[in-house]
C-alpha positions as CSV (number, residue, x, y, z in Angstrom):
1,X,-19.0,-106.2,-245.8
2,X,-16.9,-103.3,-244.4
3,X,-14.9,-104.9,-241.6
4,X,-14.3,-101.5,-240.1
5,X,-18.1,-101.3,-239.4
6,X,-17.8,-104.3,-237.1
7,X,-18.2,-103.4,-233.4
8,X,-15.8,-105.8,-231.6
9,X,-17.8,-105.6,-228.3
10,X,-20.7,-107.3,-230.1
11,X,-18.7,-110.3,-231.4
12,X,-20.0,-113.5,-229.9
13,X,-17.8,-115.9,-231.9
14,X,-15.8,-116.3,-235.1
15,X,-15.8,-119.6,-236.8
16,X,-14.4,-121.2,-239.9
17,X,-14.4,-124.6,-241.6
18,X,-11.1,-126.2,-242.4
19,X,-10.1,-129.1,-244.5
20,X,-7.6,-131.4,-242.9
21,X,-5.5,-134.4,-243.9
22,X,-2.8,-135.0,-246.5
23,X,-4.2,-134.5,-249.0
24,X,-7.1,-132.6,-247.6
25,X,-9.9,-135.0,-247.0
26,X,-11.9,-134.1,-243.9
27,X,-13.8,-130.9,-242.9
28,X,-13.8,-129.7,-239.3
29,X,-14.9,-126.4,-237.7
30,X,-12.9,-124.1,-235.5
31,X,-14.6,-121.6,-233.2
32,X,-13.3,-118.7,-231.1
33,X,-16.1,-118.2,-228.6
34,X,-15.8,-114.7,-227.1
35,X,-18.8,-115.2,-224.7
36,X,-17.3,-118.3,-222.9
37,X,-13.6,-117.5,-223.6
38,X,-13.0,-120.8,-225.3
39,X,-11.5,-122.1,-228.5
40,X,-13.8,-124.8,-229.7
41,X,-13.2,-127.6,-232.2
42,X,-16.0,-129.5,-233.8
43,X,-15.3,-132.8,-235.6
44,X,-18.1,-135.0,-236.9
45,X,-15.9,-138.0,-237.1
46,X,-15.2,-138.2,-233.4
47,X,-18.2,-136.4,-232.0
48,X,-16.1,-134.3,-229.6
49,X,-13.9,-135.0,-226.6
50,X,-10.8,-135.6,-228.5
51,X,-7.3,-134.6,-227.4
52,X,-5.6,-131.9,-229.4
53,X,-2.1,-133.1,-228.3
54,X,-0.3,-136.3,-229.3
55,X,0.8,-138.7,-226.5
56,X,4.4,-137.2,-226.8
57,X,3.0,-133.7,-226.0
58,X,3.2,-132.4,-229.6
59,X,0.2,-130.6,-230.9
60,X,-2.1,-132.6,-233.2
61,X,-2.6,-131.7,-236.9
62,X,-5.9,-130.0,-235.9
63,X,-4.2,-128.0,-233.2
64,X,-1.4,-126.9,-235.6
65,X,-4.1,-125.8,-238.1
66,X,-6.1,-123.9,-235.5
67,X,-3.0,-122.1,-234.2
68,X,-2.3,-120.7,-237.7
69,X,-5.9,-119.6,-238.1
70,X,-6.0,-118.2,-234.5
71,X,-3.0,-115.9,-235.3
72,X,-5.1,-114.3,-238.1
73,X,-8.2,-114.0,-235.9
74,X,-6.2,-112.4,-233.1
75,X,-4.6,-109.9,-235.4
76,X,-8.1,-109.1,-236.9
77,X,-9.8,-108.7,-233.5
78,X,-6.8,-106.6,-232.1
79,X,-7.1,-104.2,-235.1
80,X,-10.9,-103.9,-234.6
81,X,-10.4,-102.8,-231.0
82,X,-7.6,-100.4,-232.0
83,X,-9.8,-98.9,-234.7
84,X,-12.7,-98.4,-232.2
85,X,-10.2,-97.1,-229.6
86,X,-11.4,-99.6,-227.1
87,X,-9.2,-101.7,-224.7
88,X,-9.6,-105.4,-225.4
89,X,-11.3,-106.9,-222.3
90,X,-9.6,-110.3,-222.7
91,X,-6.4,-111.9,-223.7
92,X,-6.5,-114.9,-226.1
93,X,-3.9,-116.6,-223.9
94,X,-6.5,-117.0,-221.2
95,X,-9.0,-118.8,-223.4
96,X,-9.5,-122.6,-222.8
97,X,-9.7,-125.3,-225.4
98,X,-12.9,-127.3,-225.7
99,X,-14.0,-130.1,-228.0
100,X,-17.8,-130.0,-227.3
101,X,-20.0,-133.0,-228.0
102,X,-21.2,-132.9,-231.6
103,X,-23.3,-135.2,-233.8
104,X,-21.3,-138.0,-235.4
105,X,-21.4,-138.8,-239.1
106,X,-22.3,-142.4,-240.1
107,X,-20.0,-142.6,-243.1
108,X,-16.8,-141.1,-244.5
109,X,-18.5,-138.8,-247.0
110,X,-20.6,-136.3,-245.2
111,X,-18.1,-134.3,-243.1
112,X,-18.7,-131.2,-245.3
113,X,-22.5,-131.4,-244.7
114,X,-22.0,-131.6,-241.0
115,X,-19.5,-128.8,-241.0
116,X,-21.8,-126.5,-242.9
117,X,-24.7,-127.3,-240.5
118,X,-22.4,-126.7,-237.5
119,X,-21.5,-123.3,-239.0
120,X,-25.2,-122.5,-239.8
121,X,-26.6,-123.5,-236.4
122,X,-23.7,-122.9,-233.9
123,X,-24.7,-121.0,-230.8
124,X,-28.2,-122.3,-231.1
125,X,-29.8,-125.6,-230.4
126,X,-28.6,-127.4,-233.6
127,X,-32.1,-128.1,-234.6
128,X,-31.0,-130.1,-237.7
129,X,-29.6,-132.8,-235.3
130,X,-32.3,-132.9,-232.8
131,X,-32.8,-136.5,-231.7
132,X,-29.8,-137.6,-233.9
133,X,-28.5,-140.1,-231.4
134,X,-31.8,-141.9,-231.3
135,X,-32.1,-142.4,-235.1
136,X,-31.1,-145.7,-236.7
137,X,-28.6,-145.5,-239.5
138,X,-31.0,-146.7,-242.3
139,X,-34.8,-146.4,-242.9
140,X,-37.2,-143.7,-244.0
141,X,-36.5,-141.8,-240.8
142,X,-32.9,-142.9,-240.4
143,X,-29.6,-140.9,-240.3
144,X,-28.8,-141.5,-243.9
145,X,-32.2,-140.1,-245.0
146,X,-31.7,-137.1,-242.6
147,X,-28.3,-136.4,-244.2
148,X,-30.0,-136.4,-247.7
149,X,-32.5,-133.8,-246.3
150,X,-29.7,-131.7,-244.9
151,X,-27.9,-131.8,-248.3
152,X,-31.1,-130.7,-250.1
153,X,-31.6,-127.9,-247.6
154,X,-28.0,-126.7,-248.0
155,X,-28.2,-126.7,-251.8
156,X,-31.5,-124.9,-251.7
157,X,-30.1,-122.2,-249.4
158,X,-27.0,-121.7,-251.6
159,X,-29.0,-121.7,-254.9
160,X,-31.6,-119.2,-253.7
161,X,-29.4,-116.9,-251.7
162,X,-29.5,-113.3,-252.7
163,X,-25.8,-113.3,-253.3
164,X,-26.2,-115.9,-256.0
165,X,-25.9,-114.0,-259.3
166,X,-27.8,-116.7,-261.1
167,X,-30.6,-117.0,-258.5
168,X,-33.4,-115.8,-260.9
169,X,-32.3,-118.4,-263.5
170,X,-32.3,-121.1,-260.8
171,X,-35.8,-120.2,-259.7
172,X,-37.1,-120.0,-263.2
173,X,-35.6,-123.4,-264.1
174,X,-37.0,-124.9,-260.9
175,X,-40.6,-123.8,-261.7
């Protein structure tokens, strides 16, 4: 994609997955939401509402990571507005932090699946997680079965995507 072709006035949000921990062991999502002027943090371990500062006032690991990524996003968006010769209608310093409610994973292994679905469905109704809080953990219609369905959906989307150079071979092997 030619980033110079991006009209900054049409940006709704920019988001990215990030792996956290030492060594990296947990996927989370960071979002810059231009419509609501918020920085949003999605974490399937906590389900939202977490503090991004430690009790001593220092920023948490997640906040430190987000600040690094945010510097890059701010530079990118600023350059887009300059390129289009448009005055930026906002300042990142006025954006608020939010840790919106998010579905919570039932184990320690599926943060990547949750992160990919958050990225895929953000800004919509998160259809993949409709009724999530009402599901039991186990059973034919439980959360673990639903996670397996999400894994299959993600693998299928990746394997059959037009940017997959081996898509035709995958489809041939599947039939």
